[in-house]
N, C-alpha and C positions, 0 to 999 in steps of 0.2 A: 479509190474505195468511195462509194456511194452510199449515204446514210440519209433514210428517211426519217422524220421526226413528225409525229402525229399530234395535233393538238385540237382541244375542244371548240365547238362553236356555241356552247351554251352558256348563257350569262346570267340565268336567275337562280338565286339560293332558294330553291323551293317556293314556298308562299310567304317568304319574309319580307319581300320587296327589297332586299338587298342584293347587290350584283356579286357574281362570282364569274369564275373562268378559268384560265389556266395559271398555275403559280410560277411566277417569274424565273426564280432561281432554279427550278426544275428544266426550265428551256434555256438559261443562259450559261448555267455551269457546264452542262454536256456540251452545247453549242461549242464552247470554246475548247472544250476536250477534244472534241472531234475536228474542229478548224485547226488547231494547232498539231494534230496529226495528218494533215494534208487531206482531209477528206472533202468531198462535195456533200453539201448538204440541202436537201429539199424538204420543205416544211409543208405540210397539208393539214386541211381540216374539214370536217363535213360539208360545210358551206362554202369554203373557199374565201379569199379574201382576209379582211383582218379579224384575227380570232380576239374574244373577249378576255382580255387580262383581270384577273382578280384583282380589284384595287388593294385589297389588303396587303397583298404579296409586294406591294412597290411602296408601304409606308417605311418609314425610317427604321423601325426595329427589324425590319425583314430584308431589309438592302444589304447587299454584300459587293465585294469588289467585282464580281462578276456581273451582278445585275447592273451595277452602274456602268460597267463597261459596255454592256449590250444596250443599255438606255442611250449612250453617247456614240454608238457604232451606226452611222448612217446606212452602210450596206446591210446591217442586220436588220434594222427598221424596216428598210425597204421591203427585205424579203418576207417580215413578219405581216407587213400590209398587204402582201400579195400571196398567201399561201394558195397552193393548188387545191381543188375539190378531192376530196379523199375518192370519190368514184371514177376518178381519172387517173390513178396511179396503178402500177403493176409491180407485184414482187419481183418478177424479173429484172426490173430495171434497177435494183438495189441489192447491197449485200448485206443490209441489216436495217430493223426499224427500232426507233426508240420512243416510247409514249412517256412525256411528261406528264404530272398529274395536276393538282388542283380539283376543287369539288365538281367543276362543271363536267368532266368526263363521267361522272356517276350517272347524270342525265341521259346524255346523248351517245357518247361512244360505247358505253356498255351494253346498249340495245342496238347498235348500228351494225347492220348485216355486212356492208363494206368493211368494216373494221375487223369483224369476226373472221370473215373469209380471208382477210389479208393476214391476219396472225397465224391462220390454219396453213396459208399457202407458205408463207415464210418458212415455218417450222417442217412442212412436208418437202421443202427444197434443202432442208438441212441449214437454214441459215439462222443466225441467234438472233433472239428477241429480248428486248429489255424493257421494263416498264417500272416507273416508281411512285411512291406515296399512295395517292389514290387509284394510279393507272392499274395496278394489279387487280383492282375490282373488275376490269373490263375483261378479263379471263373468265367470267361467270358462265358466257354463253360458249366459250371456244370447246372445240371437241376434238379428240385424237381421231385419227382415221377409222377406227373402229367404233366410234360414235360414244366413247367415254367421255367425261369431263377431263380436259386437257390437264388441269392441277391435281387429278385425283392420284394419290401416292407420290405427289412431287414436294420438294422442299421449297416452301414460298415464304414472302413476308410481304408487308405492305402498310399502309397506315393504321397503327393499331387502335382497337377500342380506347385504350386508355388515353391516346392523343386526341381521338374525335371528342371524348367527353372534356377534354382540357380546353377545347375551343368551342364548346358548347352547342355543338351540331349534331349529336346523336340521335336527338329525335326529328331533325331536319332532313338530313340525307336519306335518299331513297333505299339504301340499305349500307351497312357497315362492312368496311373491306375486309377486316379480319374474320368476322362471322362468315362472309359469303365465302370466302376461300375454304374456311374449316368445312362448311356445309358441303362443298364439292369434292371434299375428300383430299384437299391440301394439307401437306404437313406443316403447319403454320409456326414459325417462331418468330421474335422480335428483340430487339436490343434495347437500350435504354431509351425512352421517351425523347424524340428530338435529336438523338444521337445517329451517327451513320452506321448503318447496318444493312447487308447487302447478302442475298443469297444466290447461288447459281446451281441449277441442276438441270445438267445436260445443255440444251440450247436456251434455256429459260433463265433470264436473270431478272430479279426482283429487288428493289431497294424499299426501304420502310418510310421515308420520310424527305423533306427538302433537302437535308444534311447528306442523303444517300445518294443524290442526283449524279455529282460528279463521280464518286467511287464507282457507281454502277456503269457510268459512261466508260470508265477506265478498265472495267472487267470486259465490257463489250468490245471494246478495240482489242484486247488481248486475244479475244474468241476468233477475231478476223484476221491475226497475224500468226 
């Protein structure tokens, strides 16, 4: 079993002067779900190399057993420092793809032609795809073979407007995940803010927030077995 995990290369939080990137728990928790299932994991990002970590995600309030494990894991850190370039990967080499969130992906991956075509190719090959937190927003330009928005008529979730408001970034992000999924015809639902909430519709699995990342990875594994 070979799993691709795609991370952002974007590190600027709009024009605030603050740093962003990927959210550590959303990489670390699924990473170990996959590792413990015996999967081979490849990390990729648009620019390759070391992707930017959202510094807030490594503050004490947001650390978990899995983030601490990842930080102390020399092999994982070496892999993270050497992500492959997204334009070099092929769907044919993997069983599935998982997208961690963080705010960074809203700026780069959401508009990245390689990412868009990669998701489309996984689904065309009838391979499952999972995205958590802000990453479901990356589906905004993904189309079905007939040219319709992928999420049209599909049950989806993602980082909720109420959660974005709680972190004070509603007016900073390029778009709101919940609004965008709805605008593209998605049947959006959510659970409690910051609680685990995962939706699967066919080959597409989406998770609402950091707490949903390990459960989403578990759901993805079940689809592969």
